[in-house]
N, C-alpha and C positions, 0 to 999 in steps of 0.2 A: 566189890563195890556195887550197891544196888542201883537200879535204873533211875532212882529218884535223887541220887547223890549228885550234887553240883561239882563238876570238875574244878580243880584249882585254877585260878587265873594264871595265864601265862605271862611271864615277865618279858619285856621287850629286850631284844639283843643289845648288848652293851654299846655297839657302834651306833645303833639307832638312837638309844637314849643319849649318847654323847652328842650326836648331831642335833637332837631336839634341845638340849641344853644350850648349845652354841646358837641355835636359831632364836631361842627365846631371849637370851642375853643380848644378841645383836640387835634385835628389834627394840629392846629397851634402850640400849646405848644410842641408837640412831634417834629415837624419839625424845630422850631426855638427857643424854650425855652420860659419859662413863662415871664421872665423879658423883652424879646425882642418883645413880642406880645402885641400890643396895643388894646385898646377897639375898636378903629375904624376898625381894621382888623377883630376882632371877629364879630362885627355886620355886616360888609360887607360880610364875608364868610357865615354867617347864613342867610343873606337876610332880616335883621330886622333893625329897627331904634334903636337909643340908648334908646329911651323911651321904646321900646319893650323889650330891654335887662333888663332895670331896673324894668320892670313889673315882671320879673321872678327872678332876682338876685339883691341884694342890692349893690354888689360890685364884683370885680374880686375874692376876697377872698371867698365870698359866693359861687361863681361858682366853685371854686377849692374844697371847702368843699363838695359841691354836687357831684363832680367827685369822691372824695374819697368815699363818701357814696355809689355811684353807683358801684364802683369797689368792695367794700366789699360785697354789696348785690349780685353781680354777682358771686363772689367767693363762698359765702355761698350757693347760689343756686346750684352751681356745686357740692359741698360737699354733700348736701342733696340728690341730684339726684343720685350720685354715691352710697351712702349708701342705698337708697331706691331700687336700682336695685338688691340688694342681699337679701336673705331670712332674716327675722327679727332675727332669732335665730343664724345666722352665724356671730357672733361678730367679729371673726378674719377676715373673708371675707369682712365685712363692713368696718372695720378699714383699711385693705389693699386697698380697693377700694377708700376710701376717700383720703388716702395718695397719691395714684397714680393720682387721679383726681386733687388734690391740686398742685402737682408738675408740671403736664402738663399744668394746667391753669396758674400757676405762670410764666412759661417760655413763653407761648403763648401770655400773656398780659404784658410781661416785659416792653416794652416802656411806657405803661400806668402807671404801678406801679412805675417806676422810676420817671416819671414826677410828679405824684400826691402825692407820699410819700417821695421821696428823694430830688427832686428839690424844692418842695413847703414846706416851714416851717412856719406854722401858728403861731401866737402869743400864742394862747392857744393850746398846743400840746395834742393830744389824747394819753393816756397811754394804756398799754396792758390790764389793767382791764376795759377799755372801748371798747374793741374789740369784736364785735358780733361773729367773727369767734372763738375766744377763748371761749366765752360763750357757743357756740354750742358744741365745743369739750368737755368742762367741763360737759355739760349735757349728752353727749354721753358716756363719761367715767363713770359718776355716774350711768347711766342706765346699762352699762355693768357690773359694779361692783355689782349692786343689783341683776343682773341675774346670778352672779357667774362666769362670763367670765374672770375676772381679779381682781386685787386689786387696789383700788383708794381711799385711806382714805381721801385725800384732793384734790378732782377732779379739783377745779379751779386752785390751785397752780400747779398741775401736768399738766393741759392744758397749762398754761403759759410757763412752762418749755419745754414741747414737741413742742409747736408752735415755741418757740425760737430756738429749735434745728433744726426743719425743715427749718425755714427761714435762719438760719445760714448756713446750709448745701447747700441750693440753692445758697446763695450768694457766698460761696466758689467755687461752681461749675462754677459760672460765672467768678470769678476772676482767676480761674485756669482751663480753658476749656479742657485741655488735661488730667486732673486728673481722671475723671470718666465720663462715658457716662450717658445719661439720664435714661436709663433702670436700669443701675447699681446703680445710686443714689436712685431711687425709691425702689429697693430691699434692699439697706442698711437701708434706713429709715424705711421700713416695719419691718425689723428684729430688729432695734433699739427700735422702739415703743413697739413691742411685748415683748422684753426682759425687758423693763422698767415697763411694766404692769404685767408681769409674771416672776419675778426674780427667782422663784424656778423652 
């Protein structure tokens, strides 16, 4: 190859291109809604062809399910990091840290959450017992019970109940914005979770 030859353009790694497609689609979904967003708009915003899109996703539904998975994965990573920042034996501190991180992340990513979980209704809905966040909470509750930090005879069921309480409290705070401030909501949830685990 001569010194004047232009080297061929390097294509982006598949995982990078996939993330770019998801980011472009998500921005459009948030701005104008899922139903109003066409495939043409998604591929144009991402700078790929339709063939490039279908290389990564079989359909718009598959893309939306991938966005759900990414949201859940990010949420779970936030919880794990918050817990890991406290001493392993500080079970109350780790619980409080996870709750605070969960609430703050929920509100920070609210537009994403609302699009991929409220606006999007897949034919096969994912139930609470298929939720990795609930699974993580159940494992955490079980480990804490085994360490003597609290009682959790049925950790999976308890995790479902507590996750539902947290989600419901956040939804109520959104619907009634003057009801309680963000810090107050976190403190209430921390106290509620602790009382549920240590009723005596």
